[in-house]
C-alpha positions as CSV (number, residue, x, y, z in Angstrom):
1,M,-71.7,-25.6,14.0
2,S,-75.0,-27.3,13.0
3,L,-76.8,-26.6,9.8
4,K,-80.1,-26.7,11.8
5,P,-81.5,-23.1,11.7
6,V,-82.1,-21.4,15.0
7,H,-84.4,-18.4,14.9
8,G,-87.2,-16.8,16.9
9,G,-90.8,-17.5,16.1
10,P,-92.6,-20.9,15.8
11,D,-90.9,-23.6,17.9
12,G,-93.3,-26.5,17.5
13,G,-95.2,-25.8,20.7
14,P,-98.6,-24.3,21.2
15,E,-99.0,-20.7,20.1
16,P,-97.9,-18.4,23.0
17,L,-100.1,-15.7,24.5
18,W,-97.4,-13.2,23.7
19,D,-94.4,-13.5,21.3
20,F,-91.3,-11.3,21.9
21,S,-89.0,-13.7,20.0
22,T,-89.1,-12.1,16.5
23,N,-88.4,-8.5,15.6
24,A,-91.4,-8.0,13.2
25,N,-93.3,-4.8,13.6
26,A,-95.8,-5.7,16.4
27,L,-98.3,-3.0,15.2
28,G,-98.7,-4.7,11.8
29,P,-99.6,-6.0,9.4
30,N,-99.5,-2.9,7.3
31,P,-103.1,-2.4,6.0
32,V,-101.9,-0.8,2.8
33,I,-99.8,-3.8,1.8
34,L,-102.6,-6.1,2.8
35,E,-104.7,-4.6,0.0
36,Y,-101.8,-5.4,-2.4
37,L,-101.8,-9.0,-1.2
38,K,-105.6,-9.3,-1.6
39,K,-105.3,-8.2,-5.2
40,A,-102.6,-10.7,-6.1
41,D,-103.8,-13.5,-8.4
42,P,-102.4,-16.8,-7.1
43,S,-103.7,-18.7,-10.1
44,R,-100.9,-17.3,-12.3
45,Y,-97.1,-17.6,-12.4
46,P,-95.1,-14.5,-11.5
47,D,-92.9,-13.0,-14.3
48,P,-89.8,-15.2,-14.1
49,H,-87.6,-12.2,-14.7
50,Y,-89.6,-9.9,-12.2
51,R,-89.2,-7.0,-14.6
52,K,-92.0,-4.8,-13.1
53,V,-90.8,-5.4,-9.5
54,R,-87.1,-4.8,-10.3
55,Q,-87.9,-1.7,-12.3
56,A,-89.9,-0.2,-9.5
57,L,-87.2,-1.1,-6.9
58,A,-84.5,0.3,-9.2
59,E,-86.3,3.6,-9.6
60,A,-86.9,3.9,-5.8
61,H,-83.1,3.4,-5.2
62,G,-81.9,5.5,-8.2
63,V,-80.1,2.6,-9.9
64,A,-80.5,0.5,-13.1
65,P,-82.8,-2.6,-13.0
66,E,-79.7,-4.7,-13.7
67,Q,-78.5,-3.7,-10.2
68,V,-81.5,-5.2,-8.5
69,A,-82.2,-8.9,-7.8
70,V,-85.2,-10.4,-5.9
71,G,-85.3,-13.5,-3.7
72,T,-87.3,-15.4,-1.1
73,G,-86.1,-13.2,1.8
74,T,-82.8,-12.5,3.4
75,S,-81.8,-16.1,4.1
76,E,-82.2,-17.2,0.5
77,L,-80.3,-14.2,-0.8
78,V,-77.5,-14.8,1.7
79,H,-77.1,-18.4,0.6
80,R,-77.2,-17.3,-3.0
81,L,-74.5,-14.7,-2.4
82,V,-72.2,-17.3,-0.9
83,R,-72.9,-19.6,-3.9
84,W,-72.1,-16.7,-6.3
85,L,-69.0,-15.3,-4.7
86,G,-67.6,-18.1,-2.5
87,G,-65.3,-17.4,0.4
88,P,-63.6,-16.5,2.6
89,V,-66.9,-15.2,4.2
90,L,-66.2,-12.6,6.9
91,V,-68.6,-11.8,9.7
92,L,-68.4,-9.7,12.9
93,S,-69.6,-11.8,15.8
94,P,-72.1,-12.0,17.4
95,T,-74.4,-11.6,14.5
96,F,-77.2,-13.2,12.4
97,S,-76.5,-16.9,12.1
98,E,-77.5,-17.4,8.5
99,Y,-74.2,-16.0,7.2
100,A,-72.2,-18.8,9.0
101,R,-74.8,-21.4,8.0
102,A,-74.5,-20.4,4.3
103,A,-70.7,-20.7,4.5
104,L,-70.9,-24.1,6.1
105,A,-73.6,-25.3,3.7
106,H,-71.5,-24.3,0.7
107,K,-68.2,-25.5,2.2
108,V,-66.3,-22.2,2.0
109,P,-64.0,-20.7,4.7
110,L,-65.7,-18.7,7.4
111,W,-63.8,-15.9,9.3
112,K,-65.3,-14.7,12.5
113,A,-63.9,-11.3,13.5
114,R,-64.1,-10.6,17.2
115,S,-63.7,-6.8,17.1
116,P,-64.3,-4.0,14.6
117,E,-60.5,-3.7,14.2
118,D,-60.2,-7.4,13.4
119,F,-63.0,-7.1,10.9
120,L,-61.5,-4.1,9.1
121,N,-58.1,-5.8,9.0
122,R,-59.4,-9.0,7.4
123,L,-61.7,-7.2,4.9
124,P,-59.1,-6.8,2.1
125,Q,-58.5,-10.6,2.0
126,S,-62.2,-11.6,2.2
127,R,-64.3,-12.5,-0.8
128,L,-67.7,-11.7,0.9
129,A,-68.4,-9.8,4.1
130,F,-71.6,-9.2,6.0
131,L,-72.6,-6.4,8.4
132,C,-76.1,-5.9,9.9
133,V,-77.3,-2.3,10.1
134,P,-78.2,-2.3,13.0
135,N,-76.6,-5.5,14.1
136,N,-78.7,-8.5,15.2
137,P,-78.9,-9.2,18.1
138,T,-76.8,-6.4,19.7
139,G,-78.4,-3.4,18.0
140,E,-75.0,-1.8,17.4
141,V,-74.6,0.6,14.5
142,F,-71.0,0.4,13.4
143,P,-69.5,3.8,12.6
144,F,-67.1,2.5,10.0
145,L,-69.5,1.6,7.1
146,E,-67.9,3.9,4.6
147,E,-64.3,2.8,5.5
148,A,-65.4,-0.9,5.3
149,A,-66.8,-0.4,1.9
150,N,-63.6,1.2,0.7
151,R,-61.4,-1.5,2.3
152,A,-63.4,-4.5,1.1
153,G,-61.4,-6.8,-1.1
154,G,-64.6,-8.5,-2.4
155,A,-68.3,-7.6,-1.7
156,L,-69.4,-5.9,1.5
157,V,-73.1,-6.7,2.0
158,L,-75.1,-4.6,4.4
159,D,-78.0,-6.5,5.8
160,L,-80.8,-3.9,6.3
161,A,-83.5,-6.1,7.8
162,Y,-84.0,-3.6,10.6
163,Y,-82.8,-0.4,8.8
164,P,-86.4,0.8,8.0
165,L,-87.2,0.5,11.7
166,M,-84.4,2.7,13.0
167,E,-84.9,6.1,14.6
168,N,-82.0,7.7,12.7
169,P,-80.8,5.5,9.9
170,P,-77.1,6.1,8.9
171,R,-76.0,7.0,5.4
172,L,-75.2,3.9,3.4
173,P,-72.0,3.7,1.3
174,Q,-72.6,3.5,-2.4
175,K,-69.9,0.9,-2.9
176,A,-71.6,-1.7,-0.7
177,F,-74.4,-4.2,-1.6
178,W,-77.7,-3.4,0.2
179,L,-79.8,-6.4,1.3
180,Y,-83.5,-5.6,2.2
181,S,-86.2,-7.7,3.7
182,P,-89.1,-5.3,4.2
183,N,-91.6,-7.8,5.6
184,K,-90.3,-7.3,9.1
185,A,-90.9,-3.5,9.0
186,H,-94.4,-4.0,7.8
187,G,-95.4,-6.9,10.2
188,L,-95.7,-9.4,7.4
189,T,-92.9,-12.0,8.0
190,G,-95.1,-14.8,6.7
191,V,-94.8,-13.4,3.2
192,R,-91.3,-14.3,2.1
193,A,-89.6,-11.7,-0.2
194,G,-86.5,-9.6,-0.2
195,Y,-84.1,-8.0,-2.6
196,L,-80.5,-7.0,-3.2
197,V,-79.3,-3.7,-4.6
198,G,-75.7,-3.9,-6.0
199,P,-73.2,-1.2,-6.9
200,V,-72.7,-3.0,-10.2
201,D,-74.7,-5.1,-12.7
202,I,-75.8,-8.2,-10.7
203,T,-77.7,-10.0,-13.5
204,P,-75.6,-13.2,-13.1
205,F,-76.6,-13.3,-9.4
206,Q,-80.3,-12.9,-10.3
207,H,-79.9,-15.8,-12.8
208,L,-78.5,-18.1,-10.1
209,A,-81.9,-18.3,-8.4
210,P,-84.3,-21.2,-9.0
211,S,-87.1,-20.3,-11.4
212,W,-89.8,-18.2,-9.7
213,P,-88.1,-17.7,-6.3
214,V,-90.7,-15.1,-5.3
215,S,-94.5,-15.8,-5.4
216,V,-97.1,-13.4,-6.6
217,H,-97.7,-12.5,-2.9
218,G,-94.0,-11.7,-2.5
219,E,-94.2,-9.5,-5.6
220,A,-97.2,-7.7,-4.0
221,L,-95.3,-7.2,-0.8
222,L,-92.3,-5.6,-2.6
223,L,-94.5,-3.4,-4.7
224,G,-96.7,-2.4,-1.7
225,H,-93.5,-1.6,0.3
226,L,-92.9,1.3,-2.2
227,D,-96.4,2.7,-1.9
228,P,-96.4,6.2,-0.2
229,G,-99.3,5.1,1.9
230,A,-97.4,2.1,3.2
231,Q,-94.4,4.2,4.0
232,T,-96.6,6.7,5.9
233,W,-98.0,3.9,8.0
234,L,-94.5,2.6,8.7
235,A,-93.2,6.0,9.7
236,E,-96.1,6.5,12.1
237,S,-95.8,3.0,13.6
238,K,-92.1,3.5,14.3
239,W,-92.6,6.2,16.9
240,E,-95.1,4.0,18.8
241,L,-92.6,1.1,18.6
242,F,-89.9,3.3,20.0
243,R,-92.1,4.3,22.9
244,L,-93.0,0.7,23.6
245,R,-89.3,-0.3,23.4
246,R,-88.4,2.3,26.0
247,L,-91.3,1.3,28.2
248,L,-90.1,-2.3,28.1
249,A,-86.5,-1.2,28.8
250,Q,-87.7,0.8,31.8
251,G,-89.7,-2.1,33.2
252,L,-86.7,-4.4,32.8
253,R,-84.4,-2.0,34.5
254,G,-86.9,-1.7,37.3
255,L,-86.3,-5.4,37.9
256,G,-82.6,-4.6,38.4
257,L,-81.6,-6.1,35.0
258,E,-79.0,-4.8,32.6
259,V,-80.5,-3.6,29.3
260,R,-79.0,-2.8,25.9
261,E,-81.5,-0.9,23.7
262,S,-81.1,-1.0,19.9
263,P,-82.0,2.1,17.8
264,A,-84.8,-0.1,16.2
265,N,-87.6,-2.1,17.8
266,F,-85.7,-4.6,19.9
267,L,-83.3,-4.8,22.9
268,L,-81.1,-7.2,24.8
269,V,-81.6,-8.0,28.5
270,R,-79.2,-9.8,30.8
271,V,-81.0,-12.5,32.8
272,G,-78.2,-14.9,33.8
273,R,-79.2,-18.4,32.7
274,A,-80.9,-17.4,29.5
275,K,-81.9,-20.8,28.3
276,E,-83.6,-21.7,31.6
277,V,-85.3,-18.4,31.8
278,A,-86.6,-18.7,28.2
279,L,-88.0,-22.2,28.9
280,A,-89.7,-21.0,32.1
281,L,-91.3,-18.1,30.3
282,R,-92.5,-20.4,27.5
283,E,-94.3,-22.5,30.0
284,R,-96.1,-19.3,31.1
285,G,-97.2,-18.5,27.6
286,L,-94.5,-16.1,26.6
287,R,-91.9,-16.7,23.8
288,V,-88.6,-14.9,23.9
289,R,-85.4,-15.2,22.0
290,D,-82.7,-17.0,24.0
291,C,-79.3,-15.6,22.7
292,T,-77.3,-18.7,23.5
293,S,-77.0,-19.5,19.8
294,F,-75.3,-16.1,19.3
295,G,-72.8,-16.9,22.0
296,L,-74.6,-14.6,24.5
297,R,-75.6,-17.2,27.1
298,E,-76.9,-14.7,29.7
299,W,-79.0,-12.6,27.4
300,L,-82.5,-12.6,25.9
301,R,-83.5,-10.6,22.8
302,L,-87.0,-9.0,23.1
303,S,-89.0,-7.0,20.6
304,A,-91.2,-4.1,21.4
305,Q,-94.8,-5.3,21.9
306,K,-98.0,-3.7,23.0
307,E,-98.4,-2.6,26.6
308,E,-100.6,-5.5,27.7
309,A,-97.9,-7.9,26.5
310,I,-95.1,-5.9,28.3
311,R,-97.0,-6.1,31.6
312,A,-97.4,-9.8,31.2
313,L,-93.8,-10.3,30.4
314,L,-92.5,-8.2,33.3
315,A,-94.7,-10.0,35.8
316,A,-93.8,-13.5,34.5
317,L,-90.1,-12.6,34.3
318,E,-90.0,-11.4,37.9
319,E,-91.6,-14.6,39.0
320,V,-89.2,-16.7,37.0
321,L,-86.1,-14.9,38.3
322,V,-87.3,-15.4,41.9
323,D,-87.9,-19.1,41.3
324,L,-84.6,-19.7,39.6
325,G,-82.8,-17.7,42.4
326,R,-84.4,-20.0,45.0
327,G,-83.2,-23.1,43.1
328,A,-79.6,-21.8,42.7
């Protein structure tokens, strides 16, 4: 495995007409949080201990401030967790690639479970285990979260990047670590900030970060995320995103394609030669997430976008599949 990161979003080429490659809320940015960002003063340092932010997040989750740590988003927090706890690191494939990258970067053993049963069997011997809720890219919601938390020999970390975008979020086990990156839900992925809630005091983990890992704009995002007005906007936007996801799925099935919908704002579609299809769509001004790096060589991951974008994608995809079929 290479340490080179592979994600959706910017790819070095010209800006696309429509971008389905990231799972950020396509109806954002959240206007309530934009006001928080405008009021942030970039001429000053943030508090190096992030006391106000951690206190607010702790109150929101019903824990002590010592159980909350902030960071520069999910990826930085994942790498810091591996540095803090070591390995073996256990993942359930296919899933977010940053877990494996962090294990490789810090030279600790990586165990890739190929089934839920395998994952649960290995948990007691792992030092650190990750599960996405829902899983990226498959959208699965694993029904054994409580069992996994009870069986974990080390820390079970639930990556909740898309949890706020779910239709019916499951109950989270109290024994697990909860990893949040609210920028996706609010359509503000350019502002890098996230946080970890632990079942125990995680002050040593917070102190492992470089000084000032979160900027004043990151602080503003985390505080704005807790604003009731921001949560109202998010709740209202979710239902429109679900409608758009279903509309996209319907159109893809109309092309005769297999679709796996997530309970959040994204889906998988089976197109055959995913890399070739993604490149052909990119040439037509549409960026999609080729899932080859997840080990899913026939699948694309697509996020829910506005109706105009969906129409453009369906028309371009139909054309691309016909062209590739002729060249087969």
